[in-house]
C-alpha positions in Angstrom: 10.9 22.6 -11.2 11.8 19.4 -9.2 9.2 17.7 -10.1 9.4 17.8 -13.3 12.9 16.8 -13.5 12.1 13.6 -11.6 8.9 13.1 -14.0 11.3 13.6 -16.5 14.0 11.0 -15.3 11.5 8.2 -14.7 10.6 8.3 -18.6 14.4 8.2 -19.6 14.6 4.2 -20.9 18.4 5.1 -20.8 18.6 6.7 -17.6 16.4 3.4 -16.2 18.9 0.8 -17.7 21.9 2.3 -16.0 20.2 2.6 -12.8 19.8 -1.0 -13.5 23.2 -1.7 -13.6 24.5 0.8 -11.3 25.0 -0.8 -7.9 24.2 2.2 -5.3 20.9 2.8 -7.5 20.4 -1.1 -6.8 21.3 -1.0 -3.1 19.4 2.4 -2.5 16.4 0.3 -3.8 16.9 -2.6 -2.0 16.0 -1.0 1.1 12.3 0.2 -0.5 11.5 -2.9 -3.5 11.8 -6.5 -2.6 14.0 -7.6 -5.4 12.5 -8.3 -9.2 10.6 -11.2 -8.5 8.1 -13.4 -7.1 10.5 -15.4 -5.4 12.9 -12.0 -3.5 9.4 -10.7 -2.6 7.9 -14.4 -1.3 11.2 -14.5 0.6 11.0 -11.3 2.0 7.4 -11.9 3.6 9.0 -15.0 5.1 11.5 -13.2 6.8 8.9 -10.7 8.2 6.8 -13.7 9.0 9.6 -15.1 11.5 9.3 -11.4 13.6 5.1 -12.2 13.6 5.0 -9.3 10.9 2.2 -10.2 8.4 2.5 -8.4 4.5 0.8 -8.0 1.3 2.6 -8.0 -1.9 2.6 -5.8 -4.7 3.6 -6.0 -8.3 5.1 -2.9 -9.6 3.1 -1.3 -12.5 0.4 1.1 -13.8 -1.1 2.4 -16.2 -0.2 -0.3 -19.1 -0.7 0.6 -22.4 -1.0 -2.7 -24.0 -3.7 -5.7 -23.4 -1.2 -8.0 -23.2 0.6 -6.1 -20.5 -1.8 -6.0 -18.5 -2.8 -9.8 -19.3 0.9 -10.3 -17.6 0.9 -8.5 -14.4 -1.9 -10.6 -13.5 -0.6 -13.6 -14.4 2.1 -12.8 -12.4 -0.2 -11.7 -9.7 -1.4 -15.6 -9.8 2.0 -16.5 -9.6 2.6 -14.9 -6.5 -0.5 -16.0 -4.9 0.4 -19.8 -5.4 3.5 -19.2 -4.0 2.7 -17.3 -0.8 0.5 -19.7 -0.3 3.2 -22.9 -0.9 6.0 -20.8 1.2 2.9 -20.7 4.2 2.8 -17.4 4.7 -0.8 -15.3 4.8 -1.3 -14.9 1.1 -2.5 -11.1 0.7 -1.9 -8.5 -2.4 -2.7 -5.5 -3.3 -3.4 -4.1 -6.9 -3.5 -1.0 -9.2 -6.5 -1.2 -11.2 -4.8 0.8 -13.6 -2.0 -2.1 -14.2 -5.0 -4.3 -14.7 -6.1 -1.9 -17.8 -8.3 -0.2 -16.8 -7.7 2.6 -19.1 -7.4 0.6 -21.8 -10.9 -1.4 -21.2 -12.3 -1.4 -18.1 -14.1 -4.9 -19.3 -10.3 -5.9 -19.3 -9.7 -4.9 -16.0 -12.7 -6.3 -14.4 -11.7 -9.7 -15.9 -8.2 -9.4 -14.7 -9.2 -9.0 -11.3 -11.7 -11.4 -11.0 -9.1 -14.0 -11.7 -7.0 -12.6 -9.3 -9.3 -12.1 -6.8 -10.9 -16.2 -7.8 -7.1 -17.5 -7.0 -6.8 -15.8 -3.5 -10.5 -16.9 -2.7 -9.7 -20.6 -3.3 -6.4 -20.3 -1.1 -8.0 -18.5 1.5 -6.4 -15.1 0.7 -7.1 -11.8 0.1 -6.8 -8.9 -2.3 -7.0 -5.3 -1.6 -7.4 -2.8 -4.3 -5.2 0.1 -4.2 -6.0 3.8 -4.8 -4.4 5.9 -7.3 -5.3 9.4 -7.9 -8.3 11.4 -8.0 -9.6 10.6 -11.2 -9.2 7.4 -10.4 -11.4 7.1 -6.6 -14.6 6.3 -8.0 -13.7 4.1 -10.4 -12.3 2.2 -8.4 -15.0 2.0 -5.4 -17.1 1.4 -8.4 -15.2 -2.1 -9.2 -14.8 -2.9 -5.6 -18.7 -3.0 -5.5 -18.5 -5.0 -8.6 -16.2 -7.2 -7.2 -16.7 -8.0 -3.7 -20.2 -10.0 -3.3 -22.3 -9.0 -0.2 -20.4 -9.8 3.2 -16.9 -11.3 1.1 -14.3 -10.3 3.3 -11.7 -11.5 0.6 -11.5 -8.1 -1.2 -10.9 -4.6 0.3 -10.0 -1.1 -0.6 -8.6 1.9 0.0 -9.4 5.3 1.3 -6.7 8.2 1.5 -7.3 11.0 4.3 -5.9 13.4 1.8 -9.4 13.6 -0.5 -11.9 15.7 0.8 -14.2 13.3 -0.3 -13.3 10.6 1.6 -15.5 11.5 4.8 -18.4 10.2 2.8 -16.7 7.3 1.5 -15.5 5.6 4.6 -19.3 6.0 5.9 -20.6 4.1 3.0 -17.8 1.3 3.2 -18.3 1.2 6.9 -22.3 0.8 6.0 -21.1 -2.4 3.2 -18.5 -4.1 6.4 -15.9 -3.4 3.6 -12.2 -4.2 4.8 -10.8 -0.2 4.4 -7.0 0.3 4.4 -6.8 4.4 5.8 -3.9 5.7 4.1 -2.6 9.6 4.0 -2.2 9.8 0.1 0.7 10.9 -2.0 -0.4 12.2 -4.3 -0.4 15.8 -5.7 -3.9 17.1 -6.1 -5.9 19.8 -7.0 -7.3 21.7 -3.7 -10.7 21.5 -4.9 -10.5 18.0 -3.8 -8.0 17.1 -1.8 -6.7 19.1 1.9 -3.6 21.2 0.7 -2.6 21.6 4.1 -0.7 18.8 6.2 -2.8 19.7 9.2 -5.9 19.4 7.4 -4.9 15.9 6.3 -3.9 14.9 10.0 -6.8 16.0 11.5 -9.3 14.5 8.7 -7.1 10.7 8.4 -7.7 11.5 12.9 -11.0 11.5 12.7 -11.6 8.4 10.0 -9.3 6.7 11.5 -11.8 6.5 15.0 -14.7 6.1 13.0 -12.8 3.0 11.7 -11.5 1.4 14.8 -14.9 1.8 16.1 -17.1 0.8 13.3 -14.7 -0.5 10.9 -14.0 -4.3 9.9 -10.8 -5.1 10.3 -9.7 -1.8 8.9 -5.5 -1.1 7.9 -4.3 2.2 9.9 -1.6 2.6 7.1 1.2 5.6 8.8 4.4 6.1 9.6 3.4 8.9 12.1 3.9 8.3 15.0 1.3 10.7 16.7 -1.3 9.2 14.9 -0.1 6.0 15.9 -0.1 6.7 19.6 -3.4 8.4 18.9 -4.9 5.0 17.8 -3.3 3.0 20.6 -4.7 5.4 22.9 -8.4 5.6 21.3 -8.2 1.8 21.0 -7.5 1.5 25.3 -9.9 3.5 26.0 -12.8 2.6 24.2 -12.2 -1.0 24.8 -11.6 -1.8 20.7 -9.2 -5.1 20.9 -6.0 -5.5 19.0 -7.6 -8.5 17.2 -9.8 -5.8 15.8 -7.5 -4.0 14.1 -3.8 -3.9 12.2 -1.1 -1.2 11.8 0.3 -1.0 8.1 3.7 0.6 7.2 6.1 0.5 4.2 9.0 -1.9 3.5 11.7 -0.9 4.5 10.4 2.4 6.0 10.6 2.7 9.8 11.3 -0.6 10.4 12.0 0.0 13.9 8.7 1.6 14.6 7.3 -1.7 13.0 9.6 -4.1 15.3 8.3 -1.9 18.2 4.5 -2.1 17.5 4.9 -5.6 16.4 6.8 -6.2 20.2 4.5 -4.5 21.9 1.5 -7.2 20.7 0.1 -4.9 18.0 -0.5 -6.3 14.6 1.5 -4.7 11.8 1.6 -5.2 8.2 4.3 -4.8 5.6 3.3 -3.2 2.5 5.7 -5.1 -0.3 6.5 -4.0 -3.3 8.7 -5.9 -5.8 9.5 -6.0 -9.9 11.4 -4.8 -12.4 9.5 -1.4 -12.4 11.3 0.0 -9.1 13.2 2.8 -11.0 9.8 4.1 -12.2 8.3 3.3 -9.6 10.5 4.9 -7.0 10.8 8.1 -9.0 7.1 8.5 -9.7 6.1 8.5 -6.0 8.7 11.2 -5.3 7.6 13.5 -8.3 3.5 12.9 -7.3 4.9 14.6 -3.8 8.9 15.7 -3.8 8.0 16.4 -0.1 8.4 12.6 0.1 12.1 12.3 -0.4 12.8 14.2 2.8 10.2 11.9 4.3 12.4 8.6 2.8 15.6 10.3 4.2 14.1 11.6 7.7 13.2 7.6 8.2 16.4 6.5 7.4 17.5 8.7 10.0 15.4 7.8 12.4 15.7 4.6 12.3 19.1 4.9 12.6 19.0 7.2 15.6 16.5 4.8 16.8 18.3 1.8 16.5 21.4 3.1 18.3 19.8 4.1 21.4 18.9 0.9 21.5 20.6 -1.2 24.3 22.4 -4.6 22.6 
């Protein structure tokens, strides 16, 4: 019932318009979304750079219904790339294939992604293909193979530990020297394709993380799970894996205290920074995909507050 309610809310234009003008709603969203414009997102990246934290910017939006919307999103990404370069922050973005038109026309999607990749390459930047639900996994990996020339480190992809197929996918990507971001996966998936129990997802994540740390090409360990983060630190140190060979990745506004602690201790940290006018449906859909995310977000805020209060001034 909660999932259905959240999905219903995400599709209500009147509520969307109200949220866009409501000070409290925008204040809550501003913690997890870096404004609505490229300027606000780049400003967030500049602020994080001052703390030694790198970023990957994400223009909010997915599953576009018109080719013009896909083209407009691709153009906005090119603007973001240019502004990151002008602001002297590392040029790095994350892109959802459905936002580039994958559901409308695979050729349109590929053209739009290629334009973004070409611009990023000219700026010595990096493009990550985000992974959406399991219905898109193979198509996204196929896109990645077509768009990434052999040994090209400028394009990467995401693997979700929740999916049963990910062990095989990780092994293939390691053989291709591909740059992988490993996340748990927030989508609500059928048990036939994904582990339904959190403990199984965590165990799979740990196995994949160890393989990527040993044999991967600069993997992104994307998690806020402190137990897994500490395991990654111990595993890297006990196996002689240098800190320059991988990075931890976290979401904008989530466990900022932990981000700072990791960076202060000398670990590499990248923050995934979403922005754009689609912030309201983005938040509603993310919560609907896995209503447990509500507790996760609230718990993150509470834990961060406790952590900050416990740190001497």
